[in-house]
mmCIF file as Biopython writes it, N, C-alpha, C and O atoms, coordinates in Angstrom:
data_model
#
loop_
_atom_site.group_PDB
_atom_site.id
_atom_site.type_symbol
_atom_site.label_atom_id
_atom_site.label_alt_id
_atom_site.label_comp_id
_atom_site.label_asym_id
_atom_site.label_entity_id
_atom_site.label_seq_id
_atom_site.pdbx_PDB_ins_code
_atom_site.Cartn_x
_atom_site.Cartn_y
_atom_site.Cartn_z
_atom_site.occupancy
_atom_site.B_iso_or_equiv
_atom_site.auth_seq_id
_atom_site.auth_asym_id
_atom_site.pdbx_PDB_model_num
ATOM 1   N N  . MET A ? 1  ? 128.931 109.233 84.003  1.0 0.0 1  A 1 
ATOM 2   C CA . MET A ? 1  ? 127.778 110.091 83.916  1.0 0.0 1  A 1 
ATOM 3   C C  . MET A ? 1  ? 128.074 111.447 84.539  1.0 0.0 1  A 1 
ATOM 4   O O  . MET A ? 1  ? 127.556 112.457 84.063  1.0 0.0 1  A 1 
ATOM 5   N N  . GLY A ? 2  ? 128.858 111.501 85.547  1.0 0.0 2  A 1 
ATOM 6   C CA . GLY A ? 2  ? 129.131 112.763 86.203  1.0 0.0 2  A 1 
ATOM 7   C C  . GLY A ? 2  ? 128.970 112.648 87.696  1.0 0.0 2  A 1 
ATOM 8   O O  . GLY A ? 2  ? 128.726 111.569 88.238  1.0 0.0 2  A 1 
ATOM 9   N N  . ARG A ? 3  ? 129.114 113.795 88.358  1.0 0.0 3  A 1 
ATOM 10  C CA . ARG A ? 3  ? 128.977 113.843 89.811  1.0 0.0 3  A 1 
ATOM 11  C C  . ARG A ? 3  ? 127.972 114.908 90.186  1.0 0.0 3  A 1 
ATOM 12  O O  . ARG A ? 3  ? 127.654 115.791 89.389  1.0 0.0 3  A 1 
ATOM 13  N N  . GLY A ? 4  ? 127.481 114.817 91.393  1.0 0.0 4  A 1 
ATOM 14  C CA . GLY A ? 4  ? 126.621 115.850 91.945  1.0 0.0 4  A 1 
ATOM 15  C C  . GLY A ? 4  ? 125.402 116.135 91.105  1.0 0.0 4  A 1 
ATOM 16  O O  . GLY A ? 4  ? 124.721 115.219 90.643  1.0 0.0 4  A 1 
ATOM 17  N N  . ASN A ? 5  ? 125.131 117.419 90.909  1.0 0.0 5  A 1 
ATOM 18  C CA . ASN A ? 5  ? 123.928 117.829 90.182  1.0 0.0 5  A 1 
ATOM 19  C C  . ASN A ? 5  ? 123.930 117.345 88.737  1.0 0.0 5  A 1 
ATOM 20  O O  . ASN A ? 5  ? 122.868 117.040 88.192  1.0 0.0 5  A 1 
ATOM 21  N N  . ALA A ? 6  ? 125.100 117.267 88.105  1.0 0.0 6  A 1 
ATOM 22  C CA . ALA A ? 6  ? 125.169 116.765 86.724  1.0 0.0 6  A 1 
ATOM 23  C C  . ALA A ? 6  ? 124.669 115.325 86.667  1.0 0.0 6  A 1 
ATOM 24  O O  . ALA A ? 6  ? 123.931 114.959 85.753  1.0 0.0 6  A 1 
ATOM 25  N N  . ALA A ? 7  ? 125.064 114.519 87.628  1.0 0.0 7  A 1 
ATOM 26  C CA . ALA A ? 7  ? 124.607 113.127 87.684  1.0 0.0 7  A 1 
ATOM 27  C C  . ALA A ? 7  ? 123.105 113.080 87.952  1.0 0.0 7  A 1 
ATOM 28  O O  . ALA A ? 7  ? 122.393 112.274 87.353  1.0 0.0 7  A 1 
ATOM 29  N N  . GLY A ? 8  ? 122.628 113.927 88.836  1.0 0.0 8  A 1 
ATOM 30  C CA . GLY A ? 8  ? 121.191 113.967 89.147  1.0 0.0 8  A 1 
ATOM 31  C C  . GLY A ? 8  ? 120.359 114.338 87.940  1.0 0.0 8  A 1 
ATOM 32  O O  . GLY A ? 8  ? 119.317 113.732 87.692  1.0 0.0 8  A 1 
ATOM 33  N N  . GLN A ? 9  ? 120.812 115.334 87.183  1.0 0.0 9  A 1 
ATOM 34  C CA . GLN A ? 9  ? 120.098 115.735 85.973  1.0 0.0 9  A 1 
ATOM 35  C C  . GLN A ? 9  ? 120.118 114.616 84.938  1.0 0.0 9  A 1 
ATOM 36  O O  . GLN A ? 9  ? 119.142 114.418 84.215  1.0 0.0 9  A 1 
ATOM 37  N N  . ALA A ? 10 ? 121.231 113.882 84.866  1.0 0.0 10 A 1 
ATOM 38  C CA . ALA A ? 10 ? 121.324 112.749 83.943  1.0 0.0 10 A 1 
ATOM 39  C C  . ALA A ? 10 ? 120.352 111.641 84.350  1.0 0.0 10 A 1 
ATOM 40  O O  . ALA A ? 10 ? 119.724 111.025 83.488  1.0 0.0 10 A 1 
ATOM 41  N N  . ILE A ? 11 ? 120.223 111.385 85.637  1.0 0.0 11 A 1 
ATOM 42  C CA . ILE A ? 11 ? 119.284 110.367 86.113  1.0 0.0 11 A 1 
ATOM 43  C C  . ILE A ? 11 ? 117.861 110.740 85.704  1.0 0.0 11 A 1 
ATOM 44  O O  . ILE A ? 11 ? 117.123 109.905 85.181  1.0 0.0 11 A 1 
ATOM 45  N N  . VAL A ? 12 ? 117.479 111.985 85.941  1.0 0.0 12 A 1 
ATOM 46  C CA . VAL A ? 12 ? 116.123 112.445 85.600  1.0 0.0 12 A 1 
ATOM 47  C C  . VAL A ? 12 ? 115.900 112.318 84.093  1.0 0.0 12 A 1 
ATOM 48  O O  . VAL A ? 12 ? 114.838 111.866 83.663  1.0 0.0 12 A 1 
ATOM 49  N N  . PHE A ? 13 ? 116.881 112.707 83.296  1.0 0.0 13 A 1 
ATOM 50  C CA . PHE A ? 13 ? 116.764 112.618 81.836  1.0 0.0 13 A 1 
ATOM 51  C C  . PHE A ? 13 ? 116.625 111.166 81.391  1.0 0.0 13 A 1 
ATOM 52  O O  . PHE A ? 13 ? 115.724 110.835 80.619  1.0 0.0 13 A 1 
ATOM 53  N N  . LEU A ? 14 ? 117.515 110.299 81.875  1.0 0.0 14 A 1 
ATOM 54  C CA . LEU A ? 14 ? 117.469 108.895 81.465  1.0 0.0 14 A 1 
ATOM 55  C C  . LEU A ? 14 ? 116.167 108.223 81.885  1.0 0.0 14 A 1 
ATOM 56  O O  . LEU A ? 14 ? 115.619 107.405 81.146  1.0 0.0 14 A 1 
ATOM 57  N N  . ALA A ? 15 ? 115.678 108.565 83.061  1.0 0.0 15 A 1 
ATOM 58  C CA . ALA A ? 15 ? 114.434 107.968 83.552  1.0 0.0 15 A 1 
ATOM 59  C C  . ALA A ? 15 ? 113.247 108.322 82.661  1.0 0.0 15 A 1 
ATOM 60  O O  . ALA A ? 15 ? 112.278 107.566 82.590  1.0 0.0 15 A 1 
ATOM 61  N N  . SER A ? 16 ? 113.317 109.455 81.989  1.0 0.0 16 A 1 
ATOM 62  C CA . SER A ? 16 ? 112.216 109.845 81.102  1.0 0.0 16 A 1 
ATOM 63  C C  . SER A ? 16 ? 112.279 109.128 79.759  1.0 0.0 16 A 1 
ATOM 64  O O  . SER A ? 16 ? 111.331 109.197 78.976  1.0 0.0 16 A 1 
ATOM 65  N N  . HIS A ? 17 ? 113.406 108.429 79.480  1.0 0.0 17 A 1 
ATOM 66  C CA . HIS A ? 17 ? 113.575 107.736 78.202  1.0 0.0 17 A 1 
ATOM 67  C C  . HIS A ? 17 ? 113.729 106.226 78.342  1.0 0.0 17 A 1 
ATOM 68  O O  . HIS A ? 17 ? 113.745 105.514 77.338  1.0 0.0 17 A 1 
ATOM 69  N N  . ALA A ? 18 ? 113.840 105.734 79.555  1.0 0.0 18 A 1 
ATOM 70  C CA . ALA A ? 18 ? 114.093 104.311 79.770  1.0 0.0 18 A 1 
ATOM 71  C C  . ALA A ? 18 ? 112.969 103.679 80.583  1.0 0.0 18 A 1 
ATOM 72  O O  . ALA A ? 18 ? 112.297 104.346 81.369  1.0 0.0 18 A 1 
ATOM 73  N N  . ALA A ? 19 ? 112.783 102.390 80.378  1.0 0.0 19 A 1 
ATOM 74  C CA . ALA A ? 19 ? 111.795 101.672 81.181  1.0 0.0 19 A 1 
ATOM 75  C C  . ALA A ? 19 ? 112.227 101.655 82.641  1.0 0.0 19 A 1 
ATOM 76  O O  . ALA A ? 19 ? 111.394 101.773 83.540  1.0 0.0 19 A 1 
ATOM 77  N N  . HIS A ? 20 ? 113.529 101.508 82.877  1.0 0.0 20 A 1 
ATOM 78  C CA . HIS A ? 20 ? 114.064 101.512 84.239  1.0 0.0 20 A 1 
ATOM 79  C C  . HIS A ? 20 ? 115.513 101.963 84.194  1.0 0.0 20 A 1 
ATOM 80  O O  . HIS A ? 20 ? 116.242 101.603 83.270  1.0 0.0 20 A 1 
ATOM 81  N N  . ALA A ? 21 ? 115.939 102.739 85.169  1.0 0.0 21 A 1 
ATOM 82  C CA . ALA A ? 21 ? 117.322 103.212 85.257  1.0 0.0 21 A 1 
ATOM 83  C C  . ALA A ? 21 ? 117.921 102.788 86.592  1.0 0.0 21 A 1 
ATOM 84  O O  . ALA A ? 21 ? 117.292 102.929 87.641  1.0 0.0 21 A 1 
ATOM 85  N N  . HIS A ? 22 ? 119.131 102.274 86.538  1.0 0.0 22 A 1 
ATOM 86  C CA . HIS A ? 22 ? 119.855 101.858 87.739  1.0 0.0 22 A 1 
ATOM 87  C C  . HIS A ? 22 ? 121.032 102.812 87.906  1.0 0.0 22 A 1 
ATOM 88  O O  . HIS A ? 22 ? 121.759 103.076 86.948  1.0 0.0 22 A 1 
ATOM 89  N N  . HIS A ? 23 ? 121.221 103.330 89.114  1.0 0.0 23 A 1 
ATOM 90  C CA . HIS A ? 23 ? 122.281 104.302 89.372  1.0 0.0 23 A 1 
ATOM 91  C C  . HIS A ? 23 ? 123.098 103.858 90.574  1.0 0.0 23 A 1 
ATOM 92  O O  . HIS A ? 23 ? 122.554 103.613 91.650  1.0 0.0 23 A 1 
ATOM 93  N N  . LEU A ? 24 ? 124.406 103.755 90.383  1.0 0.0 24 A 1 
ATOM 94  C CA . LEU A ? 24 ? 125.304 103.372 91.469  1.0 0.0 24 A 1 
ATOM 95  C C  . LEU A ? 24 ? 125.860 104.615 92.142  1.0 0.0 24 A 1 
ATOM 96  O O  . LEU A ? 24 ? 126.274 105.562 91.474  1.0 0.0 24 A 1 
ATOM 97  N N  . ILE A ? 25 ? 125.867 104.606 93.456  1.0 0.0 25 A 1 
ATOM 98  C CA . ILE A ? 25 ? 126.385 105.710 94.257  1.0 0.0 25 A 1 
ATOM 99  C C  . ILE A ? 25 ? 127.538 105.164 95.086  1.0 0.0 25 A 1 
ATOM 100 O O  . ILE A ? 25 ? 127.361 104.214 95.848  1.0 0.0 25 A 1 
ATOM 101 N N  . ARG A ? 26 ? 128.715 105.758 94.940  1.0 0.0 26 A 1 
ATOM 102 C CA . ARG A ? 26 ? 129.870 105.261 95.692  1.0 0.0 26 A 1 
ATOM 103 C C  . ARG A ? 26 ? 129.725 105.475 97.185  1.0 0.0 26 A 1 
ATOM 104 O O  . ARG A ? 26 ? 130.200 104.666 97.982  1.0 0.0 26 A 1 
ATOM 105 N N  . GLY A ? 27 ? 129.078 106.554 97.564  1.0 0.0 27 A 1 
ATOM 106 C CA . GLY A ? 27 ? 128.923 106.885 98.975  1.0 0.0 27 A 1 
ATOM 107 C C  . GLY A ? 27 ? 127.646 106.338 99.583  1.0 0.0 27 A 1 
ATOM 108 O O  . GLY A ? 27 ? 126.955 105.506 98.996  1.0 0.0 27 A 1 
ATOM 109 N N  . PHE A ? 28 ? 127.352 106.838 100.792 1.0 0.0 28 A 1 
ATOM 110 C CA . PHE A ? 28 ? 126.192 106.383 101.544 1.0 0.0 28 A 1 
ATOM 111 C C  . PHE A ? 28 ? 124.881 106.925 100.972 1.0 0.0 28 A 1 
ATOM 112 O O  . PHE A ? 28 ? 123.854 106.250 101.027 1.0 0.0 28 A 1 
ATOM 113 N N  . ASP A ? 29 ? 124.915 108.149 100.422 1.0 0.0 29 A 1 
ATOM 114 C CA . ASP A ? 29 ? 123.713 108.751 99.846  1.0 0.0 29 A 1 
ATOM 115 C C  . ASP A ? 29 ? 124.096 109.851 98.873  1.0 0.0 29 A 1 
ATOM 116 O O  . ASP A ? 29 ? 125.278 110.073 98.614  1.0 0.0 29 A 1 
ATOM 117 N N  . LEU A ? 30 ? 123.105 110.536 98.337  1.0 0.0 30 A 1 
ATOM 118 C CA . LEU A ? 30 ? 123.339 111.601 97.362  1.0 0.0 30 A 1 
ATOM 119 C C  . LEU A ? 30 ? 123.556 112.972 98.003  1.0 0.0 30 A 1 
ATOM 120 O O  . LEU A ? 30 ? 124.032 113.891 97.338  1.0 0.0 30 A 1 
ATOM 121 N N  . ALA A ? 31 ? 123.220 113.119 99.262  1.0 0.0 31 A 1 
ATOM 122 C CA . ALA A ? 31 ? 123.175 114.427 99.915  1.0 0.0 31 A 1 
ATOM 123 C C  . ALA A ? 31 ? 124.518 115.157 99.951  1.0 0.0 31 A 1 
ATOM 124 O O  . ALA A ? 31 ? 124.543 116.387 99.989  1.0 0.0 31 A 1 
ATOM 125 N N  . LYS A ? 32 ? 125.605 114.442 99.941  1.0 0.0 32 A 1 
ATOM 126 C CA . LYS A ? 32 ? 126.916 115.087 100.050 1.0 0.0 32 A 1 
ATOM 127 C C  . LYS A ? 32 ? 127.255 115.935 98.822  1.0 0.0 32 A 1 
ATOM 128 O O  . LYS A ? 32 ? 127.959 116.938 98.935  1.0 0.0 32 A 1 
ATOM 129 N N  . SER A ? 33 ? 126.752 115.532 97.642  1.0 0.0 33 A 1 
ATOM 130 C CA . SER A ? 33 ? 127.173 116.235 96.427  1.0 0.0 33 A 1 
ATOM 131 C C  . SER A ? 33 ? 126.030 116.687 95.521  1.0 0.0 33 A 1 
ATOM 132 O O  . SER A ? 33 ? 126.284 117.167 94.417  1.0 0.0 33 A 1 
ATOM 133 N N  . MET A ? 34 ? 124.768 116.545 95.963  1.0 0.0 34 A 1 
ATOM 134 C CA . MET A ? 34 ? 123.652 116.880 95.095  1.0 0.0 34 A 1 
ATOM 135 C C  . MET A ? 34 ? 122.640 117.761 95.827  1.0 0.0 34 A 1 
ATOM 136 O O  . MET A ? 34 ? 122.425 117.617 97.031  1.0 0.0 34 A 1 
ATOM 137 N N  . SER A ? 35 ? 122.032 118.662 95.086  1.0 0.0 35 A 1 
ATOM 138 C CA . SER A ? 35 ? 121.022 119.557 95.649  1.0 0.0 35 A 1 
ATOM 139 C C  . SER A ? 35 ? 119.799 118.778 96.111  1.0 0.0 35 A 1 
ATOM 140 O O  . SER A ? 35 ? 119.413 117.777 95.507  1.0 0.0 35 A 1 
ATOM 141 N N  . LYS A ? 36 ? 119.198 119.260 97.194  1.0 0.0 36 A 1 
ATOM 142 C CA . LYS A ? 36 ? 118.030 118.587 97.763  1.0 0.0 36 A 1 
ATOM 143 C C  . LYS A ? 36 ? 116.877 118.490 96.770  1.0 0.0 36 A 1 
ATOM 144 O O  . LYS A ? 36 ? 116.177 117.477 96.736  1.0 0.0 36 A 1 
ATOM 145 N N  . TYR A ? 37 ? 116.668 119.531 95.958  1.0 0.0 37 A 1 
ATOM 146 C CA . TYR A ? 37 ? 115.551 119.485 95.004  1.0 0.0 37 A 1 
ATOM 147 C C  . TYR A ? 37 ? 115.723 118.341 94.013  1.0 0.0 37 A 1 
ATOM 148 O O  . TYR A ? 37 ? 114.737 117.718 93.620  1.0 0.0 37 A 1 
ATOM 149 N N  . LEU A ? 38 ? 116.964 118.051 93.600  1.0 0.0 38 A 1 
ATOM 150 C CA . LEU A ? 38 ? 117.201 116.937 92.682  1.0 0.0 38 A 1 
ATOM 151 C C  . LEU A ? 38 ? 117.028 115.599 93.387  1.0 0.0 38 A 1 
ATOM 152 O O  . LEU A ? 38 ? 116.465 114.665 92.817  1.0 0.0 38 A 1 
ATOM 153 N N  . ILE A ? 39 ? 117.503 115.502 94.608  1.0 0.0 39 A 1 
ATOM 154 C CA . ILE A ? 39 ? 117.340 114.277 95.392  1.0 0.0 39 A 1 
ATOM 155 C C  . ILE A ? 39 ? 115.847 113.975 95.563  1.0 0.0 39 A 1 
ATOM 156 O O  . ILE A ? 39 ? 115.419 112.831 95.411  1.0 0.0 39 A 1 
ATOM 157 N N  . ASP A ? 40 ? 115.069 114.998 95.876  1.0 0.0 40 A 1 
ATOM 158 C CA . ASP A ? 40 ? 113.620 114.825 96.038  1.0 0.0 40 A 1 
ATOM 159 C C  . ASP A ? 40 ? 112.966 114.398 94.730  1.0 0.0 40 A 1 
ATOM 160 O O  . ASP A ? 40 ? 112.088 113.535 94.720  1.0 0.0 40 A 1 
ATOM 161 N N  . ARG A ? 41 ? 113.393 115.004 93.631  1.0 0.0 41 A 1 
ATOM 162 C CA . ARG A ? 41 ? 112.822 114.682 92.317  1.0 0.0 41 A 1 
ATOM 163 C C  . ARG A ? 41 ? 113.143 113.241 91.929  1.0 0.0 41 A 1 
ATOM 164 O O  . ARG A ? 41 ? 112.278 112.525 91.425  1.0 0.0 41 A 1 
ATOM 165 N N  . ILE A ? 42 ? 114.370 112.819 92.160  1.0 0.0 42 A 1 
ATOM 166 C CA . ILE A ? 42 ? 114.771 111.443 91.856  1.0 0.0 42 A 1 
ATOM 167 C C  . ILE A ? 42 ? 113.984 110.467 92.731  1.0 0.0 42 A 1 
ATOM 168 O O  . ILE A ? 42 ? 113.593 109.395 92.270  1.0 0.0 42 A 1 
ATOM 169 N N  . GLY A ? 43 ? 113.757 110.835 93.976  1.0 0.0 43 A 1 
ATOM 170 C CA . GLY A ? 43 ? 113.007 109.984 94.888  1.0 0.0 43 A 1 
ATOM 171 C C  . GLY A ? 43 ? 111.582 109.721 94.435  1.0 0.0 43 A 1 
ATOM 172 O O  . GLY A ? 43 ? 110.983 108.719 94.825  1.0 0.0 43 A 1 
ATOM 173 N N  . LEU A ? 44 ? 111.033 110.604 93.619  1.0 0.0 44 A 1 
ATOM 174 C CA . LEU A ? 44 ? 109.668 110.435 93.111  1.0 0.0 44 A 1 
ATOM 175 C C  . LEU A ? 44 ? 109.604 109.593 91.835  1.0 0.0 44 A 1 
ATOM 176 O O  . LEU A ? 44 ? 108.517 109.249 91.371  1.0 0.0 44 A 1 
ATOM 177 N N  . LEU A ? 45 ? 110.754 109.265 91.276  1.0 0.0 45 A 1 
ATOM 178 C CA . LEU A ? 45 ? 110.786 108.500 90.027  1.0 0.0 45 A 1 
ATOM 179 C C  . LEU A ? 45 ? 110.666 107.008 90.326  1.0 0.0 45 A 1 
ATOM 180 O O  . LEU A ? 45 ? 111.583 106.404 90.883  1.0 0.0 45 A 1 
ATOM 181 N N  . ALA A ? 46 ? 109.550 106.430 89.959  1.0 0.0 46 A 1 
ATOM 182 C CA . ALA A ? 46 ? 109.291 105.012 90.250  1.0 0.0 46 A 1 
ATOM 183 C C  . ALA A ? 46 ? 110.181 104.072 89.449  1.0 0.0 46 A 1 
ATOM 184 O O  . ALA A ? 46 ? 110.371 102.921 89.842  1.0 0.0 46 A 1 
ATOM 185 N N  . ASN A ? 47 ? 110.725 104.540 88.341  1.0 0.0 47 A 1 
ATOM 186 C CA . ASN A ? 47 ? 111.533 103.669 87.488  1.0 0.0 47 A 1 
ATOM 187 C C  . ASN A ? 47 ? 113.043 103.861 87.686  1.0 0.0 47 A 1 
ATOM 188 O O  . ASN A ? 47 ? 113.832 103.556 86.791  1.0 0.0 47 A 1 
ATOM 189 N N  . VAL A ? 48 ? 113.433 104.359 88.843  1.0 0.0 48 A 1 
ATOM 190 C CA . VAL A ? 48 ? 114.862 104.529 89.155  1.0 0.0 48 A 1 
ATOM 191 C C  . VAL A ? 48 ? 115.184 103.748 90.422  1.0 0.0 48 A 1 
ATOM 192 O O  . VAL A ? 48 ? 114.492 103.859 91.434  1.0 0.0 48 A 1 
ATOM 193 N N  . THR A ? 49 ? 116.254 102.951 90.343  1.0 0.0 49 A 1 
ATOM 194 C CA . THR A ? 49 ? 116.762 102.243 91.507  1.0 0.0 49 A 1 
ATOM 195 C C  . THR A ? 49 ? 118.147 102.780 91.826  1.0 0.0 49 A 1 
ATOM 196 O O  . THR A ? 49 ? 119.018 102.823 90.956  1.0 0.0 49 A 1 
ATOM 197 N N  . LEU A ? 50 ? 118.350 103.189 93.071  1.0 0.0 50 A 1 
ATOM 198 C CA . LEU A ? 50 ? 119.648 103.687 93.528  1.0 0.0 50 A 1 
ATOM 199 C C  . LEU A ? 50 ? 120.336 102.610 94.358  1.0 0.0 50 A 1 
ATOM 200 O O  . LEU A ? 50 ? 119.714 101.979 95.212  1.0 0.0 50 A 1 
ATOM 201 N N  . TYR A ? 51 ? 121.614 102.409 94.100  1.0 0.0 51 A 1 
ATOM 202 C CA . TYR A ? 51 ? 122.419 101.443 94.845  1.0 0.0 51 A 1 
ATOM 203 C C  . TYR A ? 51 ? 123.526 102.220 95.558  1.0 0.0 51 A 1 
ATOM 204 O O  . TYR A ? 51 ? 124.440 102.734 94.914  1.0 0.0 51 A 1 
ATOM 205 N N  . THR A ? 52 ? 123.442 102.303 96.883  1.0 0.0 52 A 1 
ATOM 206 C CA . THR A ? 52 ? 124.442 103.055 97.639  1.0 0.0 52 A 1 
ATOM 207 C C  . THR A ? 52 ? 125.655 102.181 97.946  1.0 0.0 52 A 1 
ATOM 208 O O  . THR A ? 52 ? 125.587 100.953 97.903  1.0 0.0 52 A 1 
ATOM 209 N N  . GLU A ? 53 ? 126.756 102.845 98.254  1.0 0.0 53 A 1 
ATOM 210 C CA . GLU A ? 53 ? 128.015 102.188 98.590  1.0 0.0 53 A 1 
ATOM 211 C C  . GLU A ? 53 ? 128.359 101.103 97.574  1.0 0.0 53 A 1 
ATOM 212 O O  . GLU A ? 53 ? 128.657 99.965  97.936  1.0 0.0 53 A 1 
ATOM 213 N N  . SER A ? 54 ? 128.314 101.479 96.292  1.0 0.0 54 A 1 
ATOM 214 C CA . SER A ? 54 ? 128.530 100.532 95.200  1.0 0.0 54 A 1 
ATOM 215 C C  . SER A ? 54 ? 129.565 101.058 94.228  1.0 0.0 54 A 1 
ATOM 216 O O  . SER A ? 54 ? 129.790 102.264 94.120  1.0 0.0 54 A 1 
ATOM 217 N N  . GLU A ? 55 ? 130.193 100.124 93.520  1.0 0.0 55 A 1 
ATOM 218 C CA . GLU A ? 55 ? 131.122 100.505 92.466  1.0 0.0 55 A 1 
ATOM 219 C C  . GLU A ? 55 ? 131.198 99.371  91.454  1.0 0.0 55 A 1 
ATOM 220 O O  . GLU A ? 55 ? 130.952 98.211  91.784  1.0 0.0 55 A 1 
ATOM 221 N N  . ILE A ? 56 ? 131.536 99.715  90.233  1.0 0.0 56 A 1 
ATOM 222 C CA . ILE A ? 56 ? 131.737 98.718  89.193  1.0 0.0 56 A 1 
ATOM 223 C C  . ILE A ? 56 ? 133.186 98.270  89.283  1.0 0.0 56 A 1 
ATOM 224 O O  . ILE A ? 56 ? 134.097 99.098  89.244  1.0 0.0 56 A 1 
ATOM 225 N N  . VAL A ? 57 ? 133.406 96.979  89.402  1.0 0.0 57 A 1 
ATOM 226 C CA . VAL A ? 57 ? 134.775 96.462  89.478  1.0 0.0 57 A 1 
ATOM 227 C C  . VAL A ? 57 ? 135.171 95.726  88.210  1.0 0.0 57 A 1 
ATOM 228 O O  . VAL A ? 57 ? 136.360 95.529  87.961  1.0 0.0 57 A 1 
ATOM 229 N N  . ALA A ? 58 ? 134.195 95.314  87.400  1.0 0.0 58 A 1 
ATOM 230 C CA . ALA A ? 58 ? 134.507 94.642  86.142  1.0 0.0 58 A 1 
ATOM 231 C C  . ALA A ? 58 ? 133.272 94.668  85.251  1.0 0.0 58 A 1 
ATOM 232 O O  . ALA A ? 58 ? 132.133 94.724  85.716  1.0 0.0 58 A 1 
ATOM 233 N N  . ILE A ? 59 ? 133.545 94.627  83.967  1.0 0.0 59 A 1 
ATOM 234 C CA . ILE A ? 59 ? 132.483 94.500  82.975  1.0 0.0 59 A 1 
ATOM 235 C C  . ILE A ? 59 ? 132.885 93.378  82.036  1.0 0.0 59 A 1 
ATOM 236 O O  . ILE A ? 59 ? 133.992 93.370  81.497  1.0 0.0 59 A 1 
ATOM 237 N N  . GLU A ? 60 ? 131.983 92.437  81.846  1.0 0.0 60 A 1 
ATOM 238 C CA . GLU A ? 60 ? 132.261 91.325  80.946  1.0 0.0 60 A 1 
ATOM 239 C C  . GLU A ? 60 ? 131.329 91.418  79.760  1.0 0.0 60 A 1 
ATOM 240 O O  . GLU A ? 60 ? 130.137 91.690  79.900  1.0 0.0 60 A 1 
ATOM 241 N N  . VAL A ? 61 ? 131.898 91.186  78.588  1.0 0.0 61 A 1 
ATOM 242 C CA . VAL A ? 61 ? 131.119 91.214  77.354  1.0 0.0 61 A 1 
ATOM 243 C C  . VAL A ? 61 ? 131.171 89.815  76.758  1.0 0.0 61 A 1 
ATOM 244 O O  . VAL A ? 61 ? 132.250 89.276  76.512  1.0 0.0 61 A 1 
ATOM 245 N N  . ALA A ? 62 ? 130.027 89.243  76.532  1.0 0.0 62 A 1 
ATOM 246 C CA . ALA A ? 62 ? 129.963 87.912  75.919  1.0 0.0 62 A 1 
ATOM 247 C C  . ALA A ? 62 ? 129.907 88.073  74.402  1.0 0.0 62 A 1 
ATOM 248 O O  . ALA A ? 62 ? 129.065 88.797  73.870  1.0 0.0 62 A 1 
ATOM 249 N N  . MET A ? 63 ? 130.796 87.402  73.735  1.0 0.0 63 A 1 
ATOM 250 C CA . MET A ? 63 ? 130.848 87.461  72.270  1.0 0.0 63 A 1 
ATOM 251 C C  . MET A ? 63 ? 130.132 86.230  71.712  1.0 0.0 63 A 1 
ATOM 252 O O  . MET A ? 63 ? 130.361 85.109  72.166  1.0 0.0 63 A 1 
ATOM 253 N N  . LYS A ? 64 ? 129.276 86.447  70.736  1.0 0.0 64 A 1 
ATOM 254 C CA . LYS A ? 64 ? 128.586 85.338  70.077  1.0 0.0 64 A 1 
ATOM 255 C C  . LYS A ? 64 ? 129.507 84.712  69.057  1.0 0.0 64 A 1 
ATOM 256 O O  . LYS A ? 64 ? 130.225 85.411  68.343  1.0 0.0 64 A 1 
ATOM 257 N N  . ALA A ? 65 ? 129.486 83.402  68.987  1.0 0.0 65 A 1 
ATOM 258 C CA . ALA A ? 65 ? 130.348 82.682  68.036  1.0 0.0 65 A 1 
ATOM 259 C C  . ALA A ? 65 ? 129.783 82.689  66.658  1.0 0.0 65 A 1 
ATOM 260 O O  . ALA A ? 65 ? 130.384 82.129  65.742  1.0 0.0 65 A 1 
#
């Protein structure tokens, strides 16, 4: 999705089109790489869940027989 403000803008955009959006953050919080106004805006979005200190280590796809 991107880093910093690009990721923040993507979160806001996706939240306006999805029932719920989940966002993984590798670090402790968004403040290191994102503007405060975007952090505040994301914080007001009820349909966004942020997961700090997270990373994707594998993706499994189940194939139907």
